[in-house]
C-alpha positions as CSV (number, residue, x, y, z in Angstrom):
1,M,2.0,7.2,17.3
2,D,2.8,4.5,19.9
3,R,2.9,0.9,18.8
4,R,-0.4,-0.2,20.5
5,R,-2.3,2.7,18.8
6,F,-0.6,1.8,15.5
7,I,-1.9,-1.8,15.8
8,S,-5.4,-0.6,16.6
9,S,-5.5,1.8,13.7
10,V,-4.5,-0.9,11.2
11,V,-7.0,-3.4,12.5
12,A,-9.8,-0.7,12.2
13,G,-8.9,-0.2,8.6
14,I,-9.3,-3.8,7.5
15,A,-11.9,-4.2,4.8
16,G,-14.6,-6.9,4.4
17,P,-14.2,-10.4,3.2
18,F,-11.8,-10.8,0.3
19,A,-11.4,-7.2,-0.5
20,G,-9.6,-6.4,-3.8
21,V,-9.3,-9.0,-6.6
22,A,-11.4,-11.7,-4.8
23,C,-14.5,-11.1,-6.9
24,V,-12.7,-12.6,-9.9
25,A,-14.6,-15.9,-9.5
26,A,-17.7,-14.7,-11.4
27,K,-15.4,-13.9,-14.3
28,G,-13.9,-17.4,-14.6
29,G,-10.4,-16.1,-14.4
30,T,-10.1,-15.1,-18.1
31,A,-11.4,-11.5,-18.5
32,P,-9.1,-9.1,-20.3
33,A,-8.8,-5.5,-19.3
34,R,-7.9,-2.3,-21.2
35,G,-5.2,-1.5,-18.7
36,Y,-3.1,1.5,-19.9
37,G,-3.2,0.8,-23.6
38,P,-0.8,-0.7,-26.1
39,L,2.9,-1.2,-25.2
40,R,5.7,0.4,-27.2
41,P,9.5,0.4,-26.9
42,V,10.8,3.1,-24.6
43,R,14.4,4.1,-24.1
44,D,16.1,4.0,-20.7
45,L,16.8,7.5,-19.5
46,R,20.2,6.3,-18.0
47,D,21.8,5.2,-21.3
48,G,19.3,5.4,-24.1
49,K,18.9,1.6,-24.6
50,V,15.5,0.0,-25.0
51,R,14.9,-2.4,-22.1
52,L,11.1,-2.1,-21.6
53,H,8.0,-1.7,-23.6
54,L,5.5,0.5,-21.8
55,P,2.2,2.4,-22.5
56,D,2.2,5.9,-23.8
57,G,3.3,8.5,-21.2
58,F,5.5,6.2,-19.1
59,R,9.2,6.6,-18.6
60,Y,11.9,4.8,-16.7
61,R,15.5,4.9,-15.5
62,S,17.7,1.9,-14.6
63,F,20.2,2.1,-11.7
64,S,22.4,0.0,-9.3
65,V,23.6,-2.3,-12.0
66,A,25.5,-5.5,-11.1
67,G,29.2,-4.7,-11.2
68,D,28.8,-1.0,-10.4
69,R,30.0,0.5,-7.2
70,Y,27.9,1.3,-4.2
71,T,28.4,4.8,-2.8
72,D,30.4,3.2,0.0
73,G,32.9,2.0,-2.7
74,S,32.1,-1.8,-2.6
75,T,30.8,-3.7,-5.6
76,V,27.2,-4.4,-6.4
77,P,26.5,-8.1,-6.7
78,G,24.1,-9.6,-9.2
79,R,20.9,-11.7,-9.1
80,H,18.6,-8.8,-8.1
81,D,15.4,-10.3,-6.7
82,G,12.8,-9.4,-4.1
83,M,12.6,-5.8,-2.9
84,A,10.5,-3.3,-0.9
85,A,10.3,0.5,-0.8
86,F,10.1,2.6,2.4
87,A,9.6,6.3,2.7
88,G,12.8,8.2,2.9
89,P,13.7,11.9,3.6
90,K,12.5,14.7,1.2
91,G,10.3,12.4,-0.9
92,S,13.0,9.8,-1.6
93,A,12.5,6.0,-1.3
94,V,14.7,3.6,0.6
95,L,14.9,0.3,-1.2
96,I,16.0,-2.9,0.4
97,R,16.8,-5.4,-2.3
98,N,17.7,-9.1,-2.3
99,H,20.5,-10.8,-4.2
100,E,19.7,-14.4,-5.0
101,V,23.3,-15.6,-5.2
102,N,24.0,-19.4,-4.7
103,G,27.2,-21.3,-4.0
104,A,30.3,-20.9,-1.8
105,V,31.5,-17.9,-3.8
106,G,32.5,-15.6,-0.9
107,A,30.6,-12.8,0.7
108,F,30.3,-9.3,-0.9
109,G,30.9,-6.2,1.2
110,D,32.6,-6.4,4.6
111,K,33.3,-10.1,5.3
112,A,33.7,-9.3,9.0
113,R,30.0,-8.6,9.2
114,A,28.9,-11.7,7.1
115,Y,26.7,-14.4,8.5
116,D,28.8,-16.9,6.5
117,P,31.9,-15.4,4.9
118,M,31.7,-18.1,2.1
119,A,28.1,-17.3,1.0
120,G,27.5,-14.7,-1.7
121,G,23.9,-13.6,-1.2
122,G,22.4,-10.8,0.9
123,T,20.7,-7.4,0.6
124,S,21.4,-3.9,-0.6
125,T,19.9,-0.7,0.8
126,I,19.6,2.1,-1.7
127,Q,18.2,5.6,-1.2
128,V,16.8,6.9,-4.6
129,T,14.8,9.7,-6.0
130,R,11.4,9.2,-7.5
131,H,13.1,9.0,-10.9
132,G,15.7,6.4,-10.0
133,E,18.7,8.6,-9.2
134,V,20.8,7.0,-6.5
135,I,21.5,9.2,-3.4
136,R,23.4,6.6,-1.4
137,S,23.8,2.8,-1.4
138,A,25.6,0.1,0.6
139,P,25.4,-3.6,1.5
140,S,23.0,-4.2,4.4
141,L,23.1,-8.0,4.9
142,N,25.8,-10.3,3.6
143,G,27.0,-13.9,3.9
144,T,23.5,-15.3,3.3
145,M,22.5,-17.4,0.3
146,M,19.8,-17.5,-2.3
147,N,18.0,-14.5,-0.9
148,C,14.9,-14.8,-3.1
149,S,12.1,-12.6,-1.8
150,G,10.8,-11.6,1.6
151,G,8.5,-8.8,2.6
152,P,8.2,-5.3,4.2
153,M,7.4,-5.2,7.8
154,A,5.3,-2.5,9.5
155,W,8.1,-1.6,12.0
156,R,10.3,-0.4,9.0
157,A,12.2,-3.5,8.3
158,W,12.6,-6.0,5.5
159,I,12.5,-9.8,6.1
160,S,14.9,-11.5,3.7
161,C,14.2,-15.1,2.9
162,E,16.8,-17.8,1.9
163,E,15.5,-20.1,-0.8
164,T,17.7,-23.1,0.1
165,V,18.8,-25.5,2.8
166,N,22.4,-25.5,1.8
167,G,25.0,-25.9,4.5
168,P,28.0,-28.0,5.5
169,D,25.6,-30.6,6.9
170,V,23.8,-31.2,3.6
171,G,24.8,-32.8,0.3
172,D,25.4,-30.5,-2.7
173,D,22.4,-29.1,-4.5
174,H,21.6,-29.3,-8.2
175,T,24.4,-26.8,-9.1
176,G,27.1,-29.2,-7.8
177,E,28.6,-26.4,-5.7
178,D,30.7,-27.8,-2.7
179,N,28.5,-27.3,0.4
180,A,31.4,-28.4,2.6
181,R,33.0,-25.0,2.0
182,L,30.1,-23.3,3.8
183,T,30.6,-22.4,7.4
184,R,26.9,-22.0,8.5
185,K,23.5,-23.6,7.9
186,H,21.2,-21.8,5.5
187,G,17.5,-21.7,4.8
188,Y,16.3,-19.0,7.3
189,L,14.7,-15.6,7.6
190,F,16.8,-12.5,8.4
191,E,15.6,-9.1,9.4
192,V,17.1,-6.0,7.8
193,P,16.2,-2.7,9.4
194,V,15.7,0.3,7.2
195,T,18.0,2.6,9.1
196,R,21.0,0.3,9.9
197,P,22.7,-2.8,8.7
198,A,21.3,-6.2,9.7
199,T,22.6,-8.2,12.7
200,A,22.8,-11.3,10.5
201,R,21.0,-13.4,13.2
202,P,18.8,-16.1,11.6
203,I,15.2,-16.6,12.9
204,R,15.5,-20.3,13.3
205,S,12.1,-21.0,14.7
206,A,10.5,-19.7,11.4
207,G,11.9,-22.8,9.7
208,R,14.8,-24.1,7.6
209,F,13.2,-24.7,4.2
210,P,13.3,-23.0,0.8
211,H,11.6,-19.8,1.8
212,E,10.3,-17.4,-0.8
213,S,8.2,-14.5,0.6
214,A,7.0,-13.1,3.9
215,A,3.8,-11.2,4.5
216,F,3.0,-9.5,7.9
217,D,-0.5,-9.4,9.3
218,P,-0.6,-6.4,11.8
219,S,-3.8,-7.7,13.4
220,S,-2.4,-10.9,14.8
221,G,1.4,-10.3,14.5
222,A,1.8,-13.4,12.4
223,V,4.2,-13.6,9.4
224,Y,2.9,-15.7,6.5
225,L,5.5,-17.5,4.6
226,T,5.6,-19.2,1.1
227,E,7.8,-22.1,0.1
228,D,9.3,-22.6,-3.4
229,N,10.4,-26.2,-3.5
230,F,11.1,-26.5,-7.2
231,S,10.9,-30.2,-7.7
232,F,8.6,-31.2,-4.8
233,P,5.4,-30.1,-3.1
234,S,5.4,-26.7,-1.4
235,G,3.5,-25.4,1.6
236,F,1.9,-22.2,2.9
237,Y,3.1,-21.4,6.5
238,R,2.7,-18.9,9.2
239,Y,5.2,-18.0,11.9
240,L,3.7,-16.9,15.3
241,P,6.4,-15.0,17.2
242,P,6.6,-15.0,21.0
243,K,5.6,-11.3,21.1
244,H,3.8,-9.1,18.6
245,P,6.6,-7.6,16.4
246,I,5.2,-4.1,16.5
247,L,5.3,-4.1,20.3
248,A,8.8,-5.8,20.3
249,G,10.1,-3.5,17.5
250,R,11.5,-6.5,15.7
251,L,10.7,-10.2,14.7
252,L,11.7,-12.4,17.7
253,D,13.0,-15.9,17.4
254,G,11.5,-18.6,19.6
255,G,8.0,-18.7,18.2
256,R,5.8,-21.4,16.6
257,L,5.8,-22.5,12.9
258,Q,2.6,-23.8,11.4
259,M,1.5,-25.1,7.9
260,L,-1.9,-24.6,6.3
261,A,-4.3,-27.6,5.8
262,V,-7.7,-27.7,4.2
263,A,-10.3,-28.5,6.9
264,G,-11.7,-32.0,6.5
265,T,-9.3,-33.0,3.7
266,E,-6.0,-34.7,4.4
267,R,-3.2,-33.4,2.2
268,A,-5.5,-31.6,-0.2
269,D,-3.7,-31.2,-3.5
270,L,-4.3,-27.6,-4.5
271,S,-1.6,-27.6,-7.1
272,K,-4.1,-29.1,-9.6
273,G,-6.6,-27.1,-11.7
274,Q,-9.4,-25.6,-9.7
275,E,-12.9,-24.5,-10.3
276,P,-13.2,-20.7,-10.6
277,G,-13.6,-19.2,-7.2
278,A,-12.9,-22.4,-5.3
279,T,-13.1,-21.7,-1.6
280,Y,-11.9,-23.8,1.4
281,G,-12.1,-23.7,5.1
282,T,-8.7,-24.2,6.7
283,A,-6.8,-25.3,9.7
284,W,-3.2,-25.0,10.9
285,V,-0.8,-27.9,11.9
286,D,2.3,-27.4,14.0
287,I,5.7,-28.1,12.7
288,D,7.4,-29.9,15.6
289,D,11.0,-29.5,14.4
290,P,11.3,-26.3,12.3
291,D,15.1,-26.3,12.3
292,P,16.2,-29.9,11.8
293,D,19.7,-31.0,12.5
294,F,21.1,-33.3,9.8
295,T,23.7,-36.0,10.3
296,G,25.7,-37.8,7.7
297,R,25.2,-35.1,5.1
298,P,21.9,-36.3,3.6
299,A,21.2,-35.7,-0.1
300,Y,19.9,-32.2,-0.7
301,D,16.7,-33.5,-2.2
302,E,16.0,-35.2,1.2
303,A,17.0,-32.3,3.3
304,V,14.9,-29.7,1.4
305,Q,11.7,-31.7,2.1
306,A,12.4,-32.2,5.9
307,V,10.1,-29.4,7.2
308,G,7.4,-29.7,4.6
309,R,7.0,-33.5,5.1
310,Q,6.3,-32.9,8.8
311,G,3.4,-30.7,7.9
312,R,2.0,-33.0,5.2
313,K,2.3,-36.0,7.6
314,K,-0.3,-34.1,9.7
315,G,-2.5,-33.4,6.7
316,A,-1.2,-30.0,5.3
317,A,-2.2,-28.9,1.9
318,I,0.0,-29.3,-1.3
319,F,0.8,-26.4,-3.6
320,A,3.0,-26.0,-6.6
321,R,6.0,-23.6,-6.1
322,L,4.6,-20.8,-3.9
323,E,6.5,-17.6,-4.6
324,G,5.2,-14.0,-4.1
325,A,3.0,-12.9,-1.2
326,V,1.5,-9.6,-0.1
327,H,-0.8,-8.5,2.7
328,H,-3.6,-6.1,1.8
329,H,-6.6,-5.2,4.0
330,G,-6.6,-8.4,6.1
331,T,-6.0,-10.7,3.1
332,V,-2.7,-12.4,2.1
333,Y,-2.5,-12.8,-1.6
334,F,0.1,-15.4,-2.7
335,V,1.2,-16.9,-6.0
336,S,1.5,-20.5,-7.0
337,T,3.9,-20.2,-9.9
338,Q,3.1,-23.6,-11.5
339,G,-0.3,-24.2,-10.1
340,G,-3.3,-25.1,-12.3
341,A,-3.9,-27.4,-15.2
342,T,-1.9,-27.7,-18.4
343,A,-3.8,-25.8,-21.2
344,P,-4.7,-27.8,-24.3
345,G,-1.8,-27.7,-26.8
346,E,0.8,-26.6,-24.2
347,R,3.3,-28.6,-22.3
348,A,3.7,-28.6,-18.5
349,P,6.7,-26.6,-17.2
350,D,9.7,-28.3,-15.6
351,G,9.5,-28.9,-11.9
352,F,6.5,-29.7,-9.6
353,G,3.2,-28.4,-10.9
354,D,1.6,-28.7,-14.4
355,G,0.0,-25.2,-14.8
356,R,1.0,-21.7,-15.7
357,G,0.1,-20.1,-12.4
358,Q,-2.5,-19.4,-9.7
359,V,-3.2,-16.5,-7.3
360,W,-4.7,-17.4,-4.0
361,A,-6.2,-15.3,-1.2
362,Y,-6.1,-16.2,2.5
363,E,-8.4,-14.2,4.7
364,T,-6.5,-13.9,8.0
365,W,-9.5,-13.2,10.3
366,S,-11.8,-15.9,9.0
367,G,-9.3,-18.5,7.8
368,R,-11.0,-18.9,4.4
369,L,-8.8,-19.7,1.4
370,K,-10.0,-18.7,-2.1
371,L,-8.6,-19.1,-5.6
372,V,-8.8,-15.7,-7.2
373,Y,-7.1,-16.4,-10.5
374,E,-5.8,-19.4,-12.5
375,S,-4.0,-18.9,-15.7
376,P,-6.0,-20.3,-18.7
377,R,-2.9,-20.4,-20.9
378,S,0.7,-19.1,-21.1
379,T,-0.2,-16.2,-23.4
380,V,-2.4,-14.7,-20.7
381,L,-0.2,-15.3,-17.6
382,D,3.0,-17.3,-17.7
383,L,4.6,-18.5,-14.4
384,P,3.9,-15.5,-12.1
385,D,6.5,-14.9,-9.4
386,N,6.8,-11.8,-7.2
387,V,3.7,-9.8,-6.4
388,T,2.8,-6.4,-5.0
389,V,-0.4,-4.3,-4.7
390,S,-1.3,-0.8,-5.8
391,R,-3.2,1.8,-3.8
392,R,-6.3,0.8,-5.8
393,G,-6.0,-2.9,-4.8
394,T,-4.7,-4.0,-8.2
395,L,-2.0,-6.7,-8.0
396,V,1.2,-6.4,-10.0
397,L,2.5,-9.8,-11.1
398,C,6.1,-10.4,-12.2
399,E,6.4,-13.2,-14.8
400,D,9.2,-15.8,-14.9
401,G,8.0,-17.5,-18.1
402,D,9.5,-19.4,-20.9
403,G,9.0,-16.7,-23.6
404,D,8.4,-13.0,-23.3
405,N,8.1,-11.8,-19.7
406,Y,5.6,-9.2,-18.6
407,L,4.5,-7.2,-15.7
408,R,0.8,-7.9,-15.6
409,G,-2.0,-6.3,-13.6
410,L,-4.8,-8.2,-12.0
411,T,-7.6,-5.9,-11.1
412,R,-10.2,-5.9,-8.3
413,T,-12.8,-7.2,-10.7
414,G,-10.6,-10.1,-12.0
415,E,-9.4,-8.5,-15.2
416,I,-5.8,-9.1,-16.3
417,F,-3.8,-6.8,-18.5
418,D,-0.3,-6.2,-19.8
419,F,1.5,-3.3,-18.3
420,C,5.2,-3.8,-19.3
421,R,7.1,-6.2,-21.5
422,L,10.8,-7.0,-21.1
423,Q,12.8,-6.4,-24.3
424,P,14.4,-9.8,-25.0
425,I,18.2,-9.8,-24.2
426,P,20.3,-11.7,-26.8
427,G,22.1,-14.6,-25.1
428,D,20.1,-14.1,-21.9
429,E,16.8,-16.0,-22.3
430,G,16.4,-16.5,-18.5
431,A,16.1,-12.7,-17.8
432,E,13.0,-11.9,-15.8
433,F,11.2,-9.3,-13.7
434,A,11.4,-9.5,-9.9
435,G,10.8,-7.4,-6.8
436,S,8.1,-5.0,-7.9
437,T,7.2,-2.4,-5.2
438,F,5.5,1.0,-5.3
439,G,7.4,3.9,-3.7
440,P,6.0,6.5,-1.3
441,G,2.7,7.9,-2.5
442,G,2.5,5.5,-5.4
443,Y,4.4,7.8,-7.8
444,T,7.0,5.3,-8.8
445,L,7.0,1.5,-9.5
446,Y,10.4,0.1,-8.7
447,V,11.2,-3.3,-10.2
448,N,14.3,-5.5,-10.6
449,L,15.6,-7.1,-13.8
450,Q,17.2,-10.4,-12.8
451,A,19.6,-11.1,-15.7
452,K,23.2,-11.8,-16.4
453,Q,23.7,-8.1,-15.7
454,G,21.0,-7.4,-13.1
455,M,19.7,-3.9,-12.4
456,S,16.9,-2.0,-10.7
457,I,14.4,0.2,-12.6
458,A,12.2,3.1,-11.6
459,I,9.0,3.5,-13.7
460,W,6.7,6.5,-13.5
461,G,3.8,8.0,-15.5
462,P,0.1,8.7,-15.6
463,W,-1.0,6.0,-13.1
464,E,-4.4,7.8,-12.7
465,R,-5.3,6.7,-16.3
466,G,-5.7,3.0,-15.4
467,P,-6.2,0.4,-12.7
468,F,-2.9,1.0,-10.7
């Protein structure tokens, strides 16, 4: 199928207003669901250890563990994060996975290909079977930094997002790592094709800010972007490339960056608790300087707000830590990790935002923004992060909470349920889920465990029995 026909076929398949979970409003955002039944400890088929609690009938295998070797002989880095699955040969999946490594620790893989030979983040490309058996693997982007999430693109590529503005022109961030050792500016999008290594060319017009996720709208060619600015307000953006990416075969630099505003309300604060089903008309404001040059090495806390402040000065809306995003039938669903109100008897989390999480829906063709879920308390949903969508339109939410972390499902009718619990890891309280993505045909849910010893996991079982 040629690219123009591909675009037309996608547009024709877009569903009506707020397809999927958007009818949650009538439920008030608290309805429980049966899901797949009670969770029980299940042993990893790779080594027999219990890492996950799953419903009856589900099995899993971990693979590509930090410190292992790729099939090309180099070493797998840690901090496994955002990920997408693409169809591979003979029923396999090709996974492109981020590594959220910070600091001037040196590039993994071939340093001659690195964007910045001092930076330790990037991506892995891994071909696996439906049951998590590795066929081949290798680095595909290196020398980048804090590659948090990103998004799959319709032209068979992954956009990897740097969640930082570190560089030799910026003061050291909260880790105290010496930014003067870096050789390049960071905070950009990078494209990683499925079939070959990345060119490591940043897309500077898409902004230099703490990027989290990227969701592609095939109708317009826009790429919607989330910002996770931990201690400060965050924004929801879109990048309008100079040519439709499907026609160009890649995401071109030189486009326009915009930030979402609520129509008629200057700097609307959507980070606070909302009424169920709250809906807003929207507008977009241009970011005049998406890739600011810094002189005199400003403090990191100043530099990290440089792009967002431009949008808010023009009236853009305020969110709390925007993380996962996914496009589904003309709607972009995105997660505000700390959005909402603090529940009675609970404390607000550290960082900007007082709640335990919101899920928003932006309808691309009408411009309407709607709250589809707000966590009523941490035991129901605790700091959602990455998000993906199943064939039935149910969202999969990866938690990054303070206690037990779950993969939770949010159904089309607004019901939330527990699908998988992470077995606590002694001495690693910060371990969390990330990068959930369904493989070809929906047979396997691949997900990452971001931990001191990170790994990827393949989960399969009787999906037909429940909402996924």
